[in-house]
mmCIF file of the C-alpha atoms, coordinates in Angstrom:
data_MODEL
# 
_entry.id   MODEL 
# 
loop_
_atom_site.group_PDB 
_atom_site.id 
_atom_site.type_symbol 
_atom_site.label_atom_id 
_atom_site.label_alt_id 
_atom_site.label_comp_id 
_atom_site.label_asym_id 
_atom_site.label_entity_id 
_atom_site.label_seq_id 
_atom_site.pdbx_PDB_ins_code 
_atom_site.Cartn_x 
_atom_site.Cartn_y 
_atom_site.Cartn_z 
_atom_site.occupancy 
_atom_site.B_iso_or_equiv 
_atom_site.pdbx_formal_charge 
_atom_site.auth_seq_id 
_atom_site.auth_comp_id 
_atom_site.auth_asym_id 
_atom_site.auth_atom_id 
_atom_site.pdbx_PDB_model_num 
ATOM 1   C CA . MET A 1 1   ? 225.278 80.958  35.930 1.00 0.00 ? 1   MET A CA 1 
ATOM 2   C CA . SER A 1 2   ? 225.685 78.431  38.692 1.00 0.00 ? 2   SER A CA 1 
ATOM 3   C CA . ASP A 1 3   ? 222.748 76.765  40.366 1.00 0.00 ? 3   ASP A CA 1 
ATOM 4   C CA . PHE A 1 4   ? 223.247 78.859  43.519 1.00 0.00 ? 4   PHE A CA 1 
ATOM 5   C CA . GLN A 1 5   ? 223.157 82.198  41.673 1.00 0.00 ? 5   GLN A CA 1 
ATOM 6   C CA . SER A 1 6   ? 219.910 81.354  39.910 1.00 0.00 ? 6   SER A CA 1 
ATOM 7   C CA . ARG A 1 7   ? 218.140 80.645  43.238 1.00 0.00 ? 7   ARG A CA 1 
ATOM 8   C CA . ARG A 1 8   ? 219.017 83.960  44.900 1.00 0.00 ? 8   ARG A CA 1 
ATOM 9   C CA . PRO A 1 9   ? 216.170 86.444  45.385 1.00 0.00 ? 9   PRO A CA 1 
ATOM 10  C CA . PRO A 1 10  ? 216.426 89.614  43.279 1.00 0.00 ? 10  PRO A CA 1 
ATOM 11  C CA . GLY A 1 11  ? 217.759 92.752  44.945 1.00 0.00 ? 11  GLY A CA 1 
ATOM 12  C CA . LYS A 1 12  ? 220.223 91.009  47.235 1.00 0.00 ? 12  LYS A CA 1 
ATOM 13  C CA . PHE A 1 13  ? 223.881 90.188  46.761 1.00 0.00 ? 13  PHE A CA 1 
ATOM 14  C CA . GLY A 1 14  ? 224.422 92.208  43.601 1.00 0.00 ? 14  GLY A CA 1 
ATOM 15  C CA . GLY A 1 15  ? 221.191 91.339  41.749 1.00 0.00 ? 15  GLY A CA 1 
ATOM 16  C CA . PRO A 1 16  ? 218.727 93.846  40.298 1.00 0.00 ? 16  PRO A CA 1 
ATOM 17  C CA . ALA A 1 17  ? 218.139 96.685  42.738 1.00 0.00 ? 17  ALA A CA 1 
ATOM 18  C CA . GLY A 1 18  ? 214.941 96.590  44.749 1.00 0.00 ? 18  GLY A CA 1 
ATOM 19  C CA . PRO A 1 19  ? 213.645 99.081  47.329 1.00 0.00 ? 19  PRO A CA 1 
ATOM 20  C CA . GLY A 1 20  ? 216.680 98.541  49.585 1.00 0.00 ? 20  GLY A CA 1 
ATOM 21  C CA . GLY A 1 21  ? 219.131 98.592  46.724 1.00 0.00 ? 21  GLY A CA 1 
ATOM 22  C CA . PRO A 1 22  ? 222.183 100.779 46.280 1.00 0.00 ? 22  PRO A CA 1 
ATOM 23  C CA . LYS A 1 23  ? 220.240 103.879 45.190 1.00 0.00 ? 23  LYS A CA 1 
ATOM 24  C CA . GLY A 1 24  ? 217.956 103.864 48.239 1.00 0.00 ? 24  GLY A CA 1 
ATOM 25  C CA . ARG A 1 25  ? 220.824 103.512 50.712 1.00 0.00 ? 25  ARG A CA 1 
ATOM 26  C CA . LYS A 1 26  ? 222.023 106.585 52.634 1.00 0.00 ? 26  LYS A CA 1 
ATOM 27  C CA . ARG A 1 27  ? 225.715 107.359 52.699 1.00 0.00 ? 27  ARG A CA 1 
ATOM 28  C CA . ALA A 1 28  ? 227.484 107.355 56.029 1.00 0.00 ? 28  ALA A CA 1 
ATOM 29  C CA . LYS A 1 29  ? 228.912 110.682 57.134 1.00 0.00 ? 29  LYS A CA 1 
ATOM 30  C CA . ALA A 1 30  ? 232.652 110.990 56.854 1.00 0.00 ? 30  ALA A CA 1 
ATOM 31  C CA . ARG A 1 31  ? 234.101 111.119 60.350 1.00 0.00 ? 31  ARG A CA 1 
ATOM 32  C CA . THR A 1 32  ? 236.951 113.433 61.069 1.00 0.00 ? 32  THR A CA 1 
ATOM 33  C CA . ARG A 1 33  ? 239.575 111.863 63.290 1.00 0.00 ? 33  ARG A CA 1 
ATOM 34  C CA . ILE A 1 34  ? 240.696 113.970 66.201 1.00 0.00 ? 34  ILE A CA 1 
ATOM 35  C CA . LYS A 1 35  ? 244.352 113.522 67.010 1.00 0.00 ? 35  LYS A CA 1 
ATOM 36  C CA . LYS A 1 36  ? 244.753 112.564 70.655 1.00 0.00 ? 36  LYS A CA 1 
ATOM 37  C CA . LYS A 1 37  ? 247.205 114.446 72.787 1.00 0.00 ? 37  LYS A CA 1 
ATOM 38  C CA . ASP A 1 38  ? 249.987 112.309 74.157 1.00 0.00 ? 38  ASP A CA 1 
ATOM 39  C CA . PRO A 1 39  ? 249.316 112.026 77.924 1.00 0.00 ? 39  PRO A CA 1 
ATOM 40  C CA . ILE A 1 40  ? 253.015 111.888 78.709 1.00 0.00 ? 40  ILE A CA 1 
ATOM 41  C CA . PHE A 1 41  ? 253.760 115.300 77.192 1.00 0.00 ? 41  PHE A CA 1 
ATOM 42  C CA . PRO A 1 42  ? 250.778 117.622 77.743 1.00 0.00 ? 42  PRO A CA 1 
ATOM 43  C CA . ASP A 1 43  ? 252.537 120.573 76.098 1.00 0.00 ? 43  ASP A CA 1 
ATOM 44  C CA . GLY A 1 44  ? 252.755 118.537 72.873 1.00 0.00 ? 44  GLY A CA 1 
ATOM 45  C CA . ALA A 1 45  ? 256.508 118.862 72.387 1.00 0.00 ? 45  ALA A CA 1 
ATOM 46  C CA . ARG A 1 46  ? 258.296 115.537 72.313 1.00 0.00 ? 46  ARG A CA 1 
ATOM 47  C CA . PRO A 1 47  ? 261.861 115.614 73.639 1.00 0.00 ? 47  PRO A CA 1 
ATOM 48  C CA . ARG A 1 48  ? 264.676 114.289 71.501 1.00 0.00 ? 48  ARG A CA 1 
ATOM 49  C CA . PRO A 1 49  ? 266.005 111.738 72.307 1.00 0.00 ? 49  PRO A CA 1 
ATOM 50  C CA . MET A 1 50  ? 262.877 110.201 73.779 1.00 0.00 ? 50  MET A CA 1 
ATOM 51  C CA . TYR A 1 51  ? 263.398 109.371 77.437 1.00 0.00 ? 51  TYR A CA 1 
ATOM 52  C CA . ILE A 1 52  ? 261.002 108.796 80.323 1.00 0.00 ? 52  ILE A CA 1 
ATOM 53  C CA . ASP A 1 53  ? 262.436 108.737 83.813 1.00 0.00 ? 53  ASP A CA 1 
ATOM 54  C CA . TYR A 1 54  ? 261.922 105.333 85.426 1.00 0.00 ? 54  TYR A CA 1 
ATOM 55  C CA . LYS A 1 55  ? 262.002 107.007 88.867 1.00 0.00 ? 55  LYS A CA 1 
ATOM 56  C CA . ASP A 1 56  ? 258.818 108.996 88.119 1.00 0.00 ? 56  ASP A CA 1 
ATOM 57  C CA . ILE A 1 57  ? 256.501 106.484 89.799 1.00 0.00 ? 57  ILE A CA 1 
ATOM 58  C CA . GLU A 1 58  ? 253.417 108.741 89.774 1.00 0.00 ? 58  GLU A CA 1 
ATOM 59  C CA . MET A 1 59  ? 253.345 108.894 85.976 1.00 0.00 ? 59  MET A CA 1 
ATOM 60  C CA . LEU A 1 60  ? 254.199 105.229 85.493 1.00 0.00 ? 60  LEU A CA 1 
ATOM 61  C CA . ARG A 1 61  ? 251.379 104.133 87.825 1.00 0.00 ? 61  ARG A CA 1 
ATOM 62  C CA . ARG A 1 62  ? 248.881 105.869 85.519 1.00 0.00 ? 62  ARG A CA 1 
ATOM 63  C CA . LEU A 1 63  ? 250.091 103.665 82.659 1.00 0.00 ? 63  LEU A CA 1 
ATOM 64  C CA . ILE A 1 64  ? 249.708 100.376 84.543 1.00 0.00 ? 64  ILE A CA 1 
ATOM 65  C CA . ASN A 1 65  ? 246.322 98.775  85.219 1.00 0.00 ? 65  ASN A CA 1 
ATOM 66  C CA . ARG A 1 66  ? 245.255 97.314  88.563 1.00 0.00 ? 66  ARG A CA 1 
ATOM 67  C CA . HIS A 1 67  ? 246.605 93.881  87.624 1.00 0.00 ? 67  HIS A CA 1 
ATOM 68  C CA . GLY A 1 68  ? 250.064 95.341  87.076 1.00 0.00 ? 68  GLY A CA 1 
ATOM 69  C CA . ARG A 1 69  ? 249.995 95.086  83.291 1.00 0.00 ? 69  ARG A CA 1 
ATOM 70  C CA . ILE A 1 70  ? 251.180 97.837  80.977 1.00 0.00 ? 70  ILE A CA 1 
ATOM 71  C CA . VAL A 1 71  ? 248.207 99.660  79.442 1.00 0.00 ? 71  VAL A CA 1 
ATOM 72  C CA . SER A 1 72  ? 248.023 99.369  75.660 1.00 0.00 ? 72  SER A CA 1 
ATOM 73  C CA . ARG A 1 73  ? 248.695 102.237 73.305 1.00 0.00 ? 73  ARG A CA 1 
ATOM 74  C CA . ARG A 1 74  ? 245.079 102.499 72.245 1.00 0.00 ? 74  ARG A CA 1 
ATOM 75  C CA . LYS A 1 75  ? 243.855 102.933 75.804 1.00 0.00 ? 75  LYS A CA 1 
ATOM 76  C CA . SER A 1 76  ? 246.639 105.180 77.043 1.00 0.00 ? 76  SER A CA 1 
ATOM 77  C CA . GLY A 1 77  ? 246.626 107.467 73.986 1.00 0.00 ? 77  GLY A CA 1 
ATOM 78  C CA . CYS A 1 78  ? 250.415 107.441 73.658 1.00 0.00 ? 78  CYS A CA 1 
ATOM 79  C CA . SER A 1 79  ? 252.180 107.639 70.347 1.00 0.00 ? 79  SER A CA 1 
ATOM 80  C CA . ALA A 1 80  ? 254.190 104.600 69.290 1.00 0.00 ? 80  ALA A CA 1 
ATOM 81  C CA . VAL A 1 81  ? 257.527 106.174 70.167 1.00 0.00 ? 81  VAL A CA 1 
ATOM 82  C CA . SER A 1 82  ? 256.410 107.284 73.615 1.00 0.00 ? 82  SER A CA 1 
ATOM 83  C CA . GLN A 1 83  ? 254.755 103.911 74.287 1.00 0.00 ? 83  GLN A CA 1 
ATOM 84  C CA . HIS A 1 84  ? 258.094 102.186 73.656 1.00 0.00 ? 84  HIS A CA 1 
ATOM 85  C CA . ALA A 1 85  ? 259.755 104.590 76.081 1.00 0.00 ? 85  ALA A CA 1 
ATOM 86  C CA . VAL A 1 86  ? 256.997 103.990 78.670 1.00 0.00 ? 86  VAL A CA 1 
ATOM 87  C CA . THR A 1 87  ? 257.407 100.230 78.389 1.00 0.00 ? 87  THR A CA 1 
ATOM 88  C CA . GLU A 1 88  ? 261.163 100.517 78.835 1.00 0.00 ? 88  GLU A CA 1 
ATOM 89  C CA . ALA A 1 89  ? 260.756 102.805 81.869 1.00 0.00 ? 89  ALA A CA 1 
ATOM 90  C CA . ILE A 1 90  ? 258.194 100.478 83.493 1.00 0.00 ? 90  ILE A CA 1 
ATOM 91  C CA . LYS A 1 91  ? 260.464 97.473  83.015 1.00 0.00 ? 91  LYS A CA 1 
ATOM 92  C CA . ARG A 1 92  ? 263.411 99.363  84.504 1.00 0.00 ? 92  ARG A CA 1 
ATOM 93  C CA . ALA A 1 93  ? 261.315 100.500 87.482 1.00 0.00 ? 93  ALA A CA 1 
ATOM 94  C CA . ARG A 1 94  ? 260.153 96.922  88.069 1.00 0.00 ? 94  ARG A CA 1 
ATOM 95  C CA . PHE A 1 95  ? 263.722 95.654  87.958 1.00 0.00 ? 95  PHE A CA 1 
ATOM 96  C CA . MET A 1 96  ? 264.781 98.289  90.493 1.00 0.00 ? 96  MET A CA 1 
ATOM 97  C CA . ALA A 1 97  ? 261.793 97.265  92.694 1.00 0.00 ? 97  ALA A CA 1 
ATOM 98  C CA . LEU A 1 98  ? 260.177 100.698 92.503 1.00 0.00 ? 98  LEU A CA 1 
ATOM 99  C CA . ILE A 1 99  ? 256.894 99.255  91.246 1.00 0.00 ? 99  ILE A CA 1 
ATOM 100 C CA . PRO A 1 100 ? 255.629 95.674  91.610 1.00 0.00 ? 100 PRO A CA 1 
ATOM 101 C CA . TYR A 1 101 ? 255.462 93.127  88.802 1.00 0.00 ? 101 TYR A CA 1 
ATOM 102 C CA . THR A 1 102 ? 251.931 92.114  89.863 1.00 0.00 ? 102 THR A CA 1 
ATOM 103 C CA . GLY A 1 103 ? 248.919 94.111  91.000 1.00 0.00 ? 103 GLY A CA 1 
ATOM 104 C CA . GLU A 1 104 ? 247.701 94.540  94.541 1.00 0.00 ? 104 GLU A CA 1 
# 
């Protein structure tokens, strides 16, 4: 044993179990993950091939924050495939000057 291991108090860091040891610890409940609905397709059916119209400004404005940045996948709730399509549509709409590059 090293010098450090011999100076540790018992019951912590893998030593003999004390009152707060592994047997006295409660197990955390297993959380069930709820699958989020994709906000772009409320009916749940994803079109093939994936395409989002860059002229649909109302929907694209919901996916841009007040600074003009594209909202992340975690915050928007989009799937990875639809987030790629959203990003492409936002960039096309910006290029066509339908939405601004910066916020108000």
